[in-house]
N, C-alpha and C positions, 0 to 999 in steps of 0.2 A: 859444509855438504851437510846435510841431517843424514847423521847415522839412525837405521831403524834396529829393533832389539825384537827376537823373537821372545815369547812369553807363551808358554803352554797353559791355556784357560785353569785346568784343574789345579795347576800347581801353584797358580796367580789367586785362585781361591783359597786355597790350602795353607798360604802364606799370610793372610789377610784374618784381621778380628772380624768376626759377625758383624756385618752390617747392617741398617735398617731395610736395605732393599731385601736382604736375603729373609729378615725376619718377618719381612711383608709377606716375603712369598711362602713361608712356614706358615702363618696365620691364614692365609687364602686358603692355602691348600687343605689344612686344617678344616675351614670350613666347608669347602666342598665334601671330604669325607664325611663330614657330620651330616650335612644332608643326603647324602649317598647312604648312608648307615640308617637314616630315618626313613628314605622311603624304600629302602628294602626290607625293613623289618616289621613297617607298619602294617604290613599284610598279616601277619602273625597275631596283633594286638586288636584287627577288626574282624580276625575270623570266628571268634565265636558270636557275633553280633550279626554277622553276613550270614553265617550258616544258619542262624535261629529267623530269619528275616526271609530268607531264599529255601529254607527247609533241604539243607545241603548235606549231605554225608561225609563223613571222614574223606573216601576216595577222591569226594567231591573239591574238598578243601584243598588236599594235597595236589592236585592236577594245576591249582594257583600260584602253588609253594612251585611247582617245577616248573610251570611257565616262565616264571620271575629268572629263576634258576638256570634256564637254559640260555634266556635271554643274555643273562651276566657271562656266561660263557662266550657265546656268540659276539658279544660286545667285546671283550678281551682280547678275542682272537683276530676280530676284523680290524679294530682301531689302533693293535700297536702297529703293523706296517704303515697305515696310513699317517702315524706321527711321526715316521723317519722321512715321509716325502713332505706332508704340507705343516710339520712343526707340531710342536707337546703343546703350545697355548692353544692353536686354531682347533687342533680336535677336542680340547678339553672344553672348550666353548661349545661346541657342536654336541658334546655328548649332554654337558648341565643341558643343553635347550632342549635336547632330545627327550631326556627322562623327566623333565619338568613338564612339557607339554603334553605326555603322554599320561602321567600321572596326574594331570588335570582331567585331562581326556576320561581316566577312570571314571569320573565321579558322575557320567552321563551313561554307563554301562547298564544294560538291564536284563544280563541274561549271563549265566556262566562263562560260555564261549567267548563273546565278546569283551567280558572282562580279563580271562585268562589271556585274549590275544594283546589287550592293551598292557597287561602286565609284563608279557616278552618283551614288547617296544619298549617298556619302561625299563626294563633288565637290560636291554642293549645297550641304553644310556648309561646305566649303572655301571656294568661291566667295562665301558671304556673310561668313563672318568677317574676311577680311581687310579690303577695304572698310570693315568698321566699326572694326577697330583705327586703320585709318591715319585716318581721319574722325575720331575720340576724339583721337587724338596731335595732330592740325592743330589742332581746335578749342582744345585748351589750351596751343599754344605760341604765343609772342610770335612777332609776323610778322618781325621783325629776326634769329631764329635757326630759323626754321620748316621752310627747307628742308634745313638739317645735322642737326637733330632727329627730323623725320618720315624722313629717308632713314636715319639711323642706327639707328634704331628698325626701319624696314623690312630694315636688314639681319639681323636675325634670320630673315627667308625664306631669305636664301641660308645661313646658318650651319646652320639647321634639316636642309636638304636636303643640303648638302656633309656637316658631320660626322655626322648620322643616316645618310648612306648609308655611311661606314667602319664605324659602330656597326652598322649594318644586315648589312653583308659578315660580321662577327664572328658575329651572330646565325643567320645562314644555314649558315654550316660547324659550328655547334656544335647547334643545337637546329631548324633548317630555317626554312621562308620563313613559315609562320603563326605563329612567335613573333614575325617582325617586325610582323606585323599586329596580332598582342595588343598589343603593346609601343603602338604606333600610335593603338590604340582606348585604352588607358589612360592615357596621357599626359594627353591635353586632359578626361578624364574626372576625374583627380585635379586639374588646374587648376580645374575649373569652382566649386568652394567658395570657393578665392582670390579669383575674380574676383566672385563674389556680394557677397564682403564687402568687399573694399579698394576696386574700381572702380567710380569715380562716375558718374553719369549725366553726359551732356553739358548743361553750363549754358545754352549758346546753344539746344540745343533745350528745355529748360524754361521757359528766360523765352519763346521764342517760341511755345511751346504755352499758356502764361500760366496753366495749370492749378493750378501748386504754388509760388507765389512762395517760401516760408518754404523749402523744399528748396534752388531755386538760392541763395538768400542762406545757407545752410549752406555750401553746397559753395564758394560765391566765398569766403567768409570764410576759408577754410585758405589761400586764396594770400596772403593777407595779414592774419595775425592779430592783429597789434597795432592795426588800422586799426578806426575806430567806422564799421560799415557799414550800422547798423540803420536810419536814415531815409534809406535811397536806392532810390531805384526803377529798376531794371536794366533796359534796353533792347537790342534787337537791331537791323540794319537791316531793314525791311520786306521779305518775302518776294512778289516778283512774281506776281501774278493768271495763271493757264493753266498748261497741261503745262509741268513740268522741259525735258522732252525737245523740246518745242517753242520755249521760248527759247533752246537750244543752236544752233539753226536761223536765229535772229534775222538779218536781213542784215550785222549788225556784228560778230556772233559767227561764221556760217557756215562762213568758210574756215579759222578757227583751230580750229574742230570737227571738221571733217574730216580736218586734219593732225592732230590730237592722237589721233583713233581709227586713223588710217593708221599712226602711231609706235607707238601701243599693239598694236596688232595685228601688227606685223613684229615688234617685241620679243620678246613674249609665242610668236610663232610659233618665233624661233628658240630662245628658252630652255628650251622645253618640248621642242622636239624634241631639243635637245643632252643636256637632262636625263634623259630617259626613253631616248634610243638608246645616249646614251654608252656606259653600262657592256656593255650586250650587243653594240655594234660593236667594241670594246675586247678583252672577252673572246674573240671570234671571231679575234682576231689571235694567239692563243695564251698572253696573260696571264691570272692567276686571277682571281676574283672578288673578292679583295681588291686585289688591283693595278689593277683597272679603277676600284675604288670612289674608291679613294686619288686617280686621276686626274681624275674626276669631282669629286672634293671639291676639289680645285683650279680647276676652274671655278668652283666656287661660293663660294670664299675669294677667287677673284680680283673676282668682282661685289661681295662685301663692302666690298672695299678701293676698286675703285672706286666704289663709290656714296658710301662717305663722302668722296673726295676730291673727285667731280663736284657732290657737295652744297655741299661750301665754295666751288668755283670758280663753282658757279650764284649762288650768295650775292653775291659780289664784281663777275662780269662777265656779260655778256650771254647767258643762258640758254640761248638757240637758238643759239650758235656754239658754246656748251660742248658741246652736246649732240649735234650735227652733227658735231664732230670726232672726239665718243667712238664713233659707229655706225660712221664710217669707219673709224676703229682696228677696233673689232670685226670689221667684216667682212673684213678683213687676215687678223685672227686666226683666225677661221672657216674660212677658205681654208687656212690653214695646217694648222690640226688635220688635215681633209681629206688634206691632203699627207703630213701625219706619218703617220696611220693605214695610207695606203697604203703607205709606204715600210716600216712595220712588217711589214704583212702579206707583203710580196715577200722578206723577209728571213727570216721563218720558213719558207717554201716552199723557198727557195734552200737554207736550214740543213736541211731537211727531206730534200730532193734528195740532197745531200752525205751524209747517215746512211743513206740507201735505198742505196748504194753499197758500205756495210760491213753489209748485214744478211744473216743466216744464220737457215736455221729451226732449231728448238729441239722438234721432236718433232711438228708438227702437220701432215697432208699438205694440208688442205683450208683454204684464206684464210677467217677470220671475216666473218661480216656486220658490215658498218659499219667495219671496219679501212681505214685511208685508205691504209695499204703497199700497193705493187703487188705481186701476186703475177709473180716473174719467171718462173716455170715456166710459165705460161698463156700462151692467145694469143687470150684472150675480150676484151672490152670490160669494162671495170669500171665502177663507179656513177661516178667522177669523169670518164669520157669519154675514158679514156687508151687505147690501144690498146698492148699489150706485147707483145715478141718476147723468146723466151729469152735473157737476159744484155745486151737493151737496154732504155734508157727513151724515151718518146716524146719530140717535139722541145720538146713545152708542159712537159715534166716539167722539162727542160735549161735552159727558161729560169726555171724557179722559180715556176711560176705554178700555181695551182689552180682548177679549174673548179667545183667543187661544195663545198658545205659537208659536214665528215665527221660520222660520229655521235657520234664520242667526241674530245678534246682533239686537236689536231696538237702540244700542247705535251708529251702525254704522248712522243712521239715527239722533238719538234726539242731539250727542254732532257734529253732521256734519263733520266726520274725513276726510279731502280732501275734495274737489270740487262736488265729487260724489260718489254715494253708489257702491262699487265695485261688489255687488252682482248684483243690478240690473238698473246699470248705469242713474240712477237719479241724478238731479244735483239739489242741495240745495241752494236756495238763501234766504241772509239774516242771522242771527242768533239767530233765532227761537225765 
C-alpha cells in the first residue's frame, strides 16, 4: 500500500536550492515590470514634443499624467481579487495584453481627450500587471532570499523607465512621439506569447484552489526533478475567512497596515512626481530632451542600485530602520535636486543677459512673436513683463531672472547654436 506524504508548498520551496524554473519566473517577471516601467514613464519623455505639437499647457500635460496614474490605481484594486479567483498567470496575461493594445492605440489619438482616455486604459493594465509579477516572484522565492530576489526582479521597473527614457528621446528626435507609443505597445504584445509558453501558474494558488492537483504536481517537480513526488499531498496554510481588506484592519494589524499604506503612498507620490516632471522641468532650463532624459535615467538607475543594496541590508538588519534611513537620505537629495535645477535656470538667464548686451539686428525691423530677446528700440512691455528703454535693460534682467516661459528654447540664445537664432534672426556676437 502506498503511503502518502503531506508537504507544505512554501516549506518545499524553502528547503531546495533555486532551480532553473524559479530563475525563469524571476526573469520573465523582470521583463514584465521592465515594459511596465517603460510604458508608465514614456508619457513623461514625449510630453515636451507633444506639448509643442498640440500647443498644450502644463495643466493639459498634467491631465495626461493624472489619467495614467488613475488607471494604475483602478487596475491595482480591480485585478487583485480577480487573481485570487482566476489565477495569477491568467490575470497577468490579460493585463499585459490590455496595456500593450491600449498603448498601441494611443498612436491614433488626435486630441487631448482621446489620448487621456487611452492612457487611462493603459494605466489599468499597468496597475494590474506589476502586482501579479511581484506575487509570482514572491511565491516562487525561498524565504531566506526573498527580499533580495524580489527586489532584484523589481529593478526591471526602474531600468525600463530609465533606459527606456533615453531610447525614447532618440526616437522622438528621429521619428516623433507617436513612434515611442508604438514601441510601448509592440514590446508587451511580443512578450505575451513567451509568457503564455514559459511562465508557470502559481503553485500556491493551484493547491489552495484544489481544482487541478496534477498540474501543481508537475510544476513543483520541476523545482526538484530528482525527487520522487508521486505520493505527495500538497498543502498550503488555510486562508482566513472573510474579506481580505477587513483582515488587514484587525486590531493586531491595523497600525502596521496604516504605516505601510502611508509609506507606499508617499513613495509612489515622489517617484511618479519626479519621473513624470523631471524631463519637462529639466528641458525648461535650456537642456535638450536627450540631456533631460539622461538626467532622469540617472534617477532610475540610482533606484536600481538602491533597491539591490537595501534588499540585502533588509535581509540582514532590521527592515524598518533600513527603510527609515533610506527615506531620510532620499528627502535630502530630493531637496538638492530642486536647488540644482534652480541654479541651472539662474545660470542660463544670466548667460542670456550677457549675450543680449552683444545683440544686433540683422535686417528685421519688428521683433517676432515669441522671441525671448527684448527689442532694445521699444518702449513697450514685452511678454516677459520687462519694461525696456532704449539702450537699457530692466533690473530683473540685470539680476538674471526670467518672469515667463518663452515660446522657443532659451538655449538657442544661451548656447549660441549657429551664428543666429532661427526663430528671431538675431545674430549673437561673442561667446557670452
